C-alpha distance (Angstrom), angle and dihedral (degrees) to the residues before:
residue distance angle dihedral
M1 . . .
T2 3.78 . .
P3 3.81 110.0 .
L4 3.78 112.4 -102.7
L5 3.79 111.7 -113.0
R6 3.77 108.5 -154.2
R7 3.77 114.9 -149.7
L8 3.76 128.0 -141.8
A9 3.77 110.6 -124.7
A10 3.78 116.2 -126.6
S11 3.78 120.0 -109.0
V12 3.74 112.6 -114.5
A13 3.79 134.9 -166.7
L14 3.77 120.3 -109.1
V15 3.78 118.9 -118.7
V16 3.79 132.9 -174.1
T17 3.84 116.5 -82.9
V18 3.80 115.7 -123.0
S19 3.80 118.3 -171.1
L20 3.74 132.2 -177.6
L21 3.80 89.3 -113.4
S22 3.76 132.5 33.4
V23 3.81 104.3 -107.5
P24 3.81 120.8 -155.9
P25 3.80 121.2 -142.5
A26 3.80 110.9 -70.4
H27 3.78 128.4 -127.1
A28 3.81 120.7 -163.2
A29 3.80 96.6 -134.5
D30 3.82 92.3 139.2
P31 3.82 122.4 72.6
L32 3.79 124.1 -93.8
L33 3.81 107.5 -101.6
S34 3.79 104.7 176.5
Q35 3.80 106.6 58.6
G36 3.79 112.3 116.8
K37 3.79 93.3 -2.3
P38 3.84 122.5 135.6
V39 3.79 111.2 -81.1
T40 3.79 133.8 -174.7
A41 3.79 133.5 -174.4
S42 3.78 139.3 -164.1
S43 3.82 89.2 -115.4
T44 3.80 144.3 -23.2
E45 3.77 129.1 -136.2
S46 3.81 87.3 -141.5
A47 3.81 123.6 -0.2
A48 3.81 90.1 -155.6
A49 3.81 99.4 46.5
F50 3.82 105.1 26.1
P51 3.84 108.7 25.3
A52 3.79 122.3 168.7
S53 3.81 89.2 -114.7
A54 3.82 89.8 66.3
A55 3.81 90.0 72.1
V56 3.83 93.2 62.0
D57 3.83 100.8 34.5
G58 3.81 96.3 95.9
N59 3.81 91.0 -120.7
P60 3.83 111.0 121.2
A61 3.81 90.4 -162.5
T62 3.82 95.2 64.6
R63 3.78 126.6 67.0
W64 3.79 148.7 -177.2
S65 3.80 117.0 -122.4
S66 3.81 126.5 -173.7
A67 3.78 135.1 -149.9
F68 3.83 115.6 -78.7
S69 3.83 99.3 -98.5
D70 3.82 143.5 79.9
P71 2.99 133.6 -70.8
Q72 3.81 110.2 30.4
W73 3.81 133.1 158.4
I74 3.79 145.3 -173.8
Q75 3.81 123.8 -159.0
V76 3.78 135.8 -174.1
D77 3.80 126.6 -150.6
L78 3.82 108.9 -139.6
G79 3.81 90.3 -165.3
A80 3.82 95.3 -119.5
T81 3.80 138.6 17.4
A82 3.80 112.6 -61.0
A83 3.80 136.6 -177.5
V84 3.81 102.2 -120.1
S85 3.81 116.6 -149.8
Q86 3.78 106.0 163.3
V87 3.80 140.9 18.8
E88 3.79 123.7 -165.1
L89 3.81 120.5 -161.9
S90 3.80 123.7 -170.5
W91 3.79 106.1 -168.6
E92 3.76 128.5 -159.8
A93 3.83 113.8 -139.5
A94 3.83 86.7 -85.7
H95 3.79 93.9 76.4
A96 3.80 138.2 149.9
T97 3.79 123.2 -91.8
A98 3.81 89.9 -172.7
F99 3.80 122.6 27.7
Q100 3.78 145.2 137.0
V101 3.79 133.3 -140.1
Q102 3.79 106.9 -141.9
V103 3.81 140.0 -179.6
S104 3.78 131.9 -152.3
T105 3.78 138.0 -179.3
D106 3.79 94.0 -149.1
G107 3.83 107.8 21.4
A108 3.82 90.1 -110.0
T109 3.83 109.9 71.3
W110 3.81 113.9 50.4
S111 3.82 135.5 -161.9
N112 3.80 123.8 -163.2
L113 3.81 119.1 -117.0
Y114 3.81 94.2 171.5
S115 3.78 136.8 6.6
T116 3.80 135.6 -178.1
A117 3.78 138.3 170.5
A118 3.80 94.1 -167.1
G119 3.80 105.6 55.1
T120 3.80 115.0 175.9
G121 3.78 100.4 -160.5
G122 3.80 117.8 -144.8
N123 3.79 117.5 87.8
Q124 3.80 114.6 -19.7
T125 3.81 125.5 -174.7
L126 3.81 111.1 -166.7
S127 3.80 123.8 -168.6
V128 3.80 107.4 -149.3
S129 3.78 139.8 164.1
G130 3.77 125.5 -145.2
S131 3.78 144.7 94.2
G132 3.77 135.4 -117.4
R133 3.77 144.9 118.6
Y134 3.81 93.8 -116.7
V135 3.81 127.1 51.6
R136 3.80 121.1 -167.9
V137 3.79 139.1 -171.7
H138 3.81 105.3 -150.3
G139 3.80 114.0 -167.2
T140 3.81 117.7 -160.4
Q141 3.81 102.3 168.4
R142 3.80 127.1 32.8
A143 3.78 122.0 -142.0
T144 3.83 92.7 -146.8
Q145 3.78 140.5 27.8
W146 3.82 87.4 -95.8
G147 3.78 126.6 75.6
Y148 3.80 130.2 -100.5
S149 3.79 119.7 -64.6
L150 3.82 131.4 -176.6
W151 3.79 126.5 -173.2
E152 3.82 89.5 -168.4
F153 3.83 136.6 9.0
K154 3.83 109.7 -172.8
V155 3.79 126.7 -178.8
Y156 3.82 121.2 -166.6
G157 3.79 129.1 -169.5
T158 3.78 143.1 92.6
G159 3.78 130.7 -68.2
G160 3.78 121.4 19.5
G161 3.78 126.2 128.1
G162 3.79 109.7 -49.3
S163 3.79 95.2 -8.8
G164 3.76 119.7 155.8
G165 3.79 99.2 35.4
E166 3.82 111.9 -8.0
R167 3.80 108.1 168.8
L168 3.77 142.8 159.7
L169 3.81 107.2 -76.3
S170 3.81 103.2 174.5
Y171 3.82 103.0 60.5
N172 3.82 110.8 130.6
K173 3.80 92.2 -13.0
P174 3.84 120.6 144.7
G175 3.78 115.6 -86.6
V176 3.80 131.8 -161.4
A177 3.80 126.3 -168.8
S178 3.77 140.8 -175.8
S179 3.82 87.0 -112.2
S180 3.80 139.2 -26.6
Q181 3.78 134.8 -144.5
H182 3.82 124.7 -122.9
D183 3.79 114.0 168.0
G184 3.79 142.3 95.6
N185 3.79 92.0 -65.4
C186 3.80 96.3 50.0
W187 3.79 114.8 14.5
E188 3.83 115.2 -156.1
C189 3.82 93.0 -14.5
T190 3.78 90.1 169.6
P191 3.83 128.2 156.4
A192 3.81 92.0 -100.9
R193 3.81 89.5 65.7
A194 3.80 91.1 68.4
F195 3.81 92.0 58.6
D196 3.82 102.1 41.5
L197 3.86 98.8 87.8
D198 3.79 87.5 -124.9
P199 3.82 104.8 130.5
A200 3.81 91.4 -163.5
S201 3.82 95.7 60.2
R202 3.79 125.5 69.0
W203 3.78 148.5 -179.8
A204 3.80 119.4 -123.5
T205 3.78 133.7 177.3
A206 3.79 117.4 -113.9
A207 3.79 90.8 -149.3
W208 3.80 116.5 71.0
S209 3.78 93.8 -151.6
D210 3.80 141.9 90.4
P211 2.96 134.0 -59.6
G212 3.79 108.9 35.1
W213 3.79 127.0 167.3
I214 3.78 147.5 174.3
H215 3.80 129.3 -167.3
V216 3.79 136.8 -173.6
D217 3.79 129.6 -145.1
L218 3.82 108.4 -136.6
G219 3.80 91.3 -166.2
A220 3.81 95.8 -119.7
T221 3.80 139.6 19.2
A222 3.80 112.6 -62.1
Q223 3.79 139.9 -177.2
I224 3.80 104.9 -121.4
S225 3.82 117.6 -147.7
K226 3.80 105.7 158.9
V227 3.81 140.8 19.0
V228 3.81 123.1 -166.7
L229 3.81 119.4 -161.8
Q230 3.81 122.7 -171.9
W231 3.80 104.5 -168.6
D232 3.77 130.4 -155.9
P233 3.85 112.8 -138.9
A234 3.83 84.5 -88.5
Y235 3.81 93.1 78.7
A236 3.79 138.3 149.7
R237 3.78 121.5 -96.2
S238 3.81 89.9 -173.0
F239 3.79 122.6 26.9
Q240 3.78 145.1 138.5
I241 3.78 133.2 -139.3
Q242 3.78 107.4 -139.3
T243 3.81 137.7 -178.0
S244 3.78 130.9 -153.4
P245 3.82 138.8 179.6
D246 3.81 92.6 -146.6
A247 3.86 109.3 18.3
S248 3.79 87.4 -109.2
T249 3.81 109.2 75.1
W250 3.81 112.5 47.0
T251 3.80 132.9 -161.3
T252 3.81 119.6 -160.9
I253 3.83 114.0 -130.6
Y254 3.81 96.6 168.8
S255 3.80 133.4 22.7
T256 3.80 135.3 176.2
T257 3.79 139.2 168.8
T258 3.82 93.3 -169.1
G259 3.79 104.0 61.1
T260 3.80 112.8 173.4
G261 3.79 102.1 -159.9
F262 3.81 122.2 -144.3
K263 3.84 110.4 73.0
Q264 3.80 119.2 -10.0
T265 3.81 122.0 -178.3
L266 3.80 109.1 -164.8
N267 3.81 122.2 -167.6
V268 3.78 105.8 -151.1
S269 3.78 140.5 161.3
G270 3.77 122.6 -142.4
T271 3.80 147.1 116.1
G272 3.78 130.7 -124.6
R273 3.76 147.7 105.9
Y274 3.80 93.1 -118.9
V275 3.81 127.2 51.4
R276 3.80 121.3 -166.8
M277 3.79 138.3 -169.5
Y278 3.80 104.2 -149.6
G279 3.81 112.5 -168.8
T280 3.78 118.4 -160.2
Q281 3.82 102.4 169.5
R282 3.80 126.8 32.1
A283 3.79 119.9 -141.7
G284 3.82 92.4 -137.2
A285 3.77 145.1 3.6
Y286 3.81 94.8 -69.5
G287 3.80 129.4 73.3
Y288 3.81 130.9 -102.6
S289 3.78 122.8 -63.7
L290 3.82 134.0 175.4
W291 3.77 128.2 -172.0
E292 3.81 89.6 -168.6
F293 3.82 135.4 12.7
Q294 3.80 107.9 -178.0
V295 3.80 125.4 -179.2
Y296 3.82 121.6 -163.7
G297 3.79 131.6 -171.1
T298 3.78 141.5 88.0
G299 3.78 131.8 -61.6
G300 3.78 120.9 21.1
A301 3.80 118.4 106.6
P302 3.80 101.1 -80.1
T303 3.78 125.9 -167.0
D304 3.78 114.5 -142.8
P305 3.81 110.1 -114.0
P306 3.82 120.6 -139.1
A307 3.79 113.7 -78.8
P308 3.82 111.1 -98.6
P309 3.80 117.1 -113.0
Q310 3.79 115.9 -90.7
D311 3.77 120.9 -110.6
P312 3.83 117.2 -115.5
A313 3.79 119.5 -82.9
D314 3.80 119.1 -97.3
P315 2.95 107.1 -97.7
P316 3.81 95.3 22.8
A317 3.79 120.5 -132.2
L318 3.81 127.7 -136.1
V319 3.83 107.6 -101.1
W320 3.83 103.1 166.1
S321 3.78 136.9 10.9
D322 3.77 146.7 154.4
E323 3.82 117.8 -153.6
F324 3.86 94.2 -177.7
N325 3.81 93.5 -135.4
G326 3.81 96.1 149.9
A327 3.79 125.2 128.4
A328 3.80 119.2 -84.4
G329 3.80 110.8 -73.9
T330 3.82 94.2 19.6
K331 3.79 113.3 142.0
P332 3.83 122.8 -126.4
D333 3.80 115.1 -74.6
A334 3.81 106.2 -86.6
A335 3.81 90.4 -151.0
K336 3.81 89.7 61.7
W337 3.81 108.0 26.6
R338 3.75 139.7 37.6
A339 3.79 126.2 -163.3
D340 3.80 116.6 -115.2
P341 3.82 103.2 -154.0
G342 3.78 128.2 -174.6
T343 3.76 138.8 62.5
G344 3.77 119.9 -36.0
P345 3.82 130.6 -119.5
N346 3.82 125.7 -116.9
N347 3.84 92.6 57.1
E348 3.79 91.0 -69.0
L349 3.80 117.9 174.0
E350 3.82 102.1 -143.7
Y351 3.78 133.1 90.8
Y352 3.81 111.7 -138.9
T353 3.80 110.0 -136.4
D354 3.79 130.0 -146.7
H355 3.84 93.7 -94.2
D356 3.84 91.7 -57.7
N357 3.81 87.0 123.0
A358 3.83 97.3 41.8
S359 3.82 125.7 75.9
M360 3.80 145.1 126.5
D361 3.78 118.8 -88.8
G362 3.82 95.2 -149.1
Q363 3.81 91.1 -115.1
G364 3.81 97.4 86.4
H365 3.81 97.6 -83.8
L366 3.78 138.2 113.2
V367 3.81 111.3 -136.7
L368 3.81 121.4 -150.5
E369 3.80 104.9 -170.8
A370 3.82 128.5 -163.0
R371 3.82 113.4 -156.4
K372 3.78 137.2 -173.0
Q373 3.80 92.6 -118.8
A374 3.81 128.9 134.1
T375 3.83 120.7 -133.4
P376 3.84 110.2 -147.7
G377 3.79 113.9 -134.1
S378 3.80 94.7 20.4
T379 3.79 126.1 117.5
C380 3.79 125.9 -144.0
P381 3.81 135.0 155.3
A382 3.79 111.1 -74.9
D383 3.81 112.4 -73.3
P384 3.84 106.3 -125.6
L385 3.82 91.5 -145.2
T386 3.82 96.9 53.5
G387 3.81 104.4 13.3
S388 3.81 88.9 -130.7
T389 3.80 122.3 139.9
T390 3.80 90.3 -157.3
C391 3.82 106.6 99.6
Q392 3.82 105.0 -95.3
Y393 3.83 97.4 -169.3
T394 3.79 136.6 53.3
S395 3.77 127.9 -157.5
A396 3.83 144.2 153.2
R397 3.79 133.5 -88.0
M398 3.82 122.4 170.5
N399 3.79 137.6 165.7
T400 3.79 145.2 -179.7
G401 3.81 91.5 -125.2
T402 3.80 99.8 130.8
K403 3.82 94.2 24.3
F404 3.80 110.5 49.2
H405 3.82 135.9 10.8
F406 3.79 128.0 170.3
T407 3.80 141.9 175.7
Y408 3.81 118.3 -140.0
G409 3.77 128.3 -11.8
R410 3.77 139.0 101.3
V411 3.78 114.8 -61.6
E412 3.78 118.2 -174.2
A413 3.78 141.9 167.5
R414 3.80 134.6 -170.8
I415 3.80 107.1 -137.4
K416 3.80 141.4 170.8
V417 3.81 112.9 -156.6
P418 3.82 129.3 -152.5
K419 3.80 125.9 -118.6
G420 3.81 126.1 -132.3
N421 3.79 141.9 95.3
G422 3.79 112.7 -73.3
L423 3.81 97.1 18.4
W424 3.82 115.8 125.9
P425 3.83 117.3 -179.7
A426 3.81 117.5 -174.2
F427 3.82 142.3 -177.5
W428 3.79 110.1 -168.9
M429 3.81 149.0 133.3
M430 3.80 136.8 -121.3
G431 3.79 129.1 -156.5
A432 3.81 106.7 -99.6
D433 3.82 92.1 -130.4
F434 3.81 86.0 74.3
L435 3.83 85.2 77.5
T436 3.80 91.5 58.1
G437 3.79 96.7 49.5
R438 3.80 108.7 -82.1
P439 3.80 105.3 135.7
W440 3.79 126.4 -129.8
P441 3.01 128.3 -67.1
Y442 3.82 93.7 22.2
N443 3.81 90.1 68.4
G444 3.82 92.7 54.1
E445 3.80 130.9 -120.5
I446 3.82 127.4 -137.1
D447 3.80 113.2 -165.5
I448 3.79 111.2 -162.6
M449 3.80 98.3 174.7
E450 3.79 133.4 9.0
V451 3.81 122.1 162.6
L452 3.80 126.5 178.9
G453 3.78 112.9 -138.3
K454 3.81 90.8 -138.7
D455 3.84 90.1 59.7
V456 3.80 110.0 29.8
K457 3.81 91.4 165.7
T458 3.83 90.2 76.1
S459 3.80 131.4 64.4
Y460 3.82 126.3 -173.3
S461 3.82 133.8 -149.2
T462 3.81 117.5 -173.5
V463 3.80 144.6 158.6
H464 3.80 124.2 -143.3
A465 3.82 128.6 -158.1
P466 3.81 136.7 154.6
A467 3.81 92.8 -84.9
Y468 3.82 95.4 43.3
N469 3.78 121.5 26.8
G470 3.77 143.8 129.8
G471 3.79 109.1 15.5
G472 3.81 88.0 -6.6
G473 3.80 95.1 59.7
V474 3.80 119.5 128.3
G475 3.78 108.5 -108.0
S476 3.77 150.1 101.5
P477 3.80 140.6 -123.9
Y478 3.79 120.2 -133.6
T479 3.77 135.5 -175.1
L480 3.78 136.3 -150.6
P481 3.80 118.3 -105.4
D482 3.81 122.3 -104.3
G483 3.80 94.0 27.8
A484 3.82 94.5 -74.2
D485 3.80 119.9 152.4
Y486 3.79 131.5 -136.8
S487 3.79 95.2 -119.4
G488 3.81 92.5 64.7
D489 3.81 97.4 73.3
F490 3.80 146.3 -12.0
H491 3.81 118.3 -69.5
V492 3.81 131.9 -172.6
W493 3.80 115.0 -125.7
A494 3.81 116.1 -171.5
A495 3.80 139.8 174.6
H496 3.81 118.5 -153.9
W497 3.81 101.8 -158.5
D498 3.80 128.4 -175.8
S499 3.79 142.6 136.6
K500 3.83 91.3 -68.4
G501 3.80 98.2 53.1
I502 3.80 140.3 -87.2
V503 3.78 130.2 -54.2
Y504 3.81 113.7 -162.4
T505 3.79 119.8 -154.0
L506 3.79 133.7 -172.9
D507 3.79 117.8 -157.3
G508 3.80 88.6 -16.6
R509 3.80 99.5 -51.4
T510 3.80 123.8 107.7
V511 3.79 112.2 -110.7
F512 3.80 104.1 165.4
T513 3.82 138.0 9.5
I514 3.81 125.7 -161.1
S515 3.82 114.0 -164.0
K516 3.79 117.1 -153.7
D517 3.78 91.1 -149.3
Q518 3.80 93.3 50.5
V519 3.82 93.0 47.7
E520 3.81 91.6 51.0
Q521 3.80 90.5 49.1
T522 3.81 96.3 47.6
R523 3.83 112.7 18.3
G524 3.80 112.1 21.2
P525 3.81 143.1 -89.0
W526 3.79 121.4 -12.7
I527 3.81 107.6 -128.2
F528 3.81 101.5 176.6
D529 3.82 103.4 96.3
H530 3.80 96.9 101.0
P531 3.85 139.4 68.1
F532 3.82 120.5 -53.2
Y533 3.80 134.3 -178.0
I534 3.81 131.2 -144.0
I535 3.82 127.6 -108.7
L536 3.82 132.5 -169.6
N537 3.79 120.9 -174.2
L538 3.78 144.6 152.0
A539 3.81 110.9 -146.3
V540 3.80 126.9 -164.9
G541 3.80 117.1 -147.1
G542 3.77 125.9 -20.9
D543 3.79 138.3 147.5
W544 3.79 95.2 -67.0
P545 3.82 106.2 40.9
G546 3.80 95.8 32.0
P547 3.81 123.5 -140.5
P548 3.79 128.5 -49.1
N549 3.78 118.1 -102.4
A550 3.79 135.2 -151.5
A551 3.82 90.6 -80.6
T552 3.81 95.6 54.0
P553 3.82 106.9 113.3
F554 3.81 118.1 -123.7
P555 2.90 128.4 -134.9
S556 3.83 93.7 38.0
R557 3.76 122.4 -178.7
M558 3.79 136.3 -147.8
L559 3.83 108.6 -162.4
V560 3.81 122.0 -156.3
D561 3.81 117.8 -166.9
Y562 3.82 95.5 -174.6
V563 3.80 146.0 -26.5
R564 3.84 117.9 -145.5
V565 3.78 135.9 179.2
Y566 3.82 123.1 -160.9
R567 3.83 126.8 -169.8
């Protein structure tokens, strides 16, 4: 993926706003209707970094940004006709000089609620009066050479789909299905897994035939306004969303014969105590499987889900660090790190010792050292140089697993990597539920830095989850400019991680961005909104780097200047 180059918006002068009507000061007495609703735009500067959805997510630190041309627009679907009383716009510097706020009943024919040819940008609160299901900001003249960009686009009023208290109704509610799978390929893939808000667990049918269905009991009659489906690759090409008062007689409130799989957000309107996904045609040879089946609306007997983790402060504060300033030979701080001894995964050839290969160098660095050193009694894949299946190398692996976990923030390390065939230095994180028995990759893995000693001009950052792991992980390689390699000096690798995704940086510049929304729409569930711990290791051999050869230098050293976490 080409690194995202973020622009700096031009500063612009403020001018006096002129509207078609004199507008009195607004007061947000009516409820907010637009937050989290489906939104589309004429264009985006970057679908990963500046999606249209960022303007209605309630997060003032994310934004939508358009292409650099006129006209451009962004519109929100309120789910049903609403009486609109107020619109709030929070512009980035790339704002509109001329624009209209418009409403529509069908998303095709538009009526103006507000118009100006002298937009000021900044924060604008507009008192308006009109009705429609769709509300649009239509920009016709840019104030800068850039496009149009909104931090927030808020619509207030009454009515709309799910206005006045829409909430998640299906969390931890009883589920029933046509069948469910429970075997080595899908362990405990029961109906309850679709309603537990755990994106790494799923329901799947045992029968690979049509039809297949799953329904949830909301506990009482509810008004249904939205259904969110996060499909496994075993998804429905044709299906209906249905409601029922008694789980016997069903009414269809949504139907399609062109299901897309991945994440589908369906704005619907219906009433019932029970809501069912009824699949009539599978997309492939397998059955039906859902990671998540979420029902939103009013009424029912909802159970409050756990509060989501909070995004880092702005600016973030240092909450944990290790500067490795101990005397030469000092072992890693036992209050911060634990050794992780034993053989490695991925057909690696080393044996990780109990901190025998990890120590301070007395110059402010942690040293992880790989040695040509056999470990009697150990078993590794056959070493191609000796033919022995006794592990012929030792190295260091350490983590904060029982010492420090965190959710979201900026985690960074300044590292110098070694060069040589078969060497594999890494700075990464594992989901903390791995420590309590959840197997990889269901716990999640965030790789911040991996470099192969046979190609020290390339570094990799990747995430791994059940739906995308190993060679199918979501990530990107990147190289240093001017043909330099990573073994020549220290470099700072960092991951900026929050509820929207992960931004990777190298020496302070952005090199790769992973958007949660984009991953859910194209690869599968995002499983990284929970505690993780930090790992440092220097592997020898393995499926990816290949084995060392006679020219590989031993001992080889990975040097770490510091590790820091900000929140």
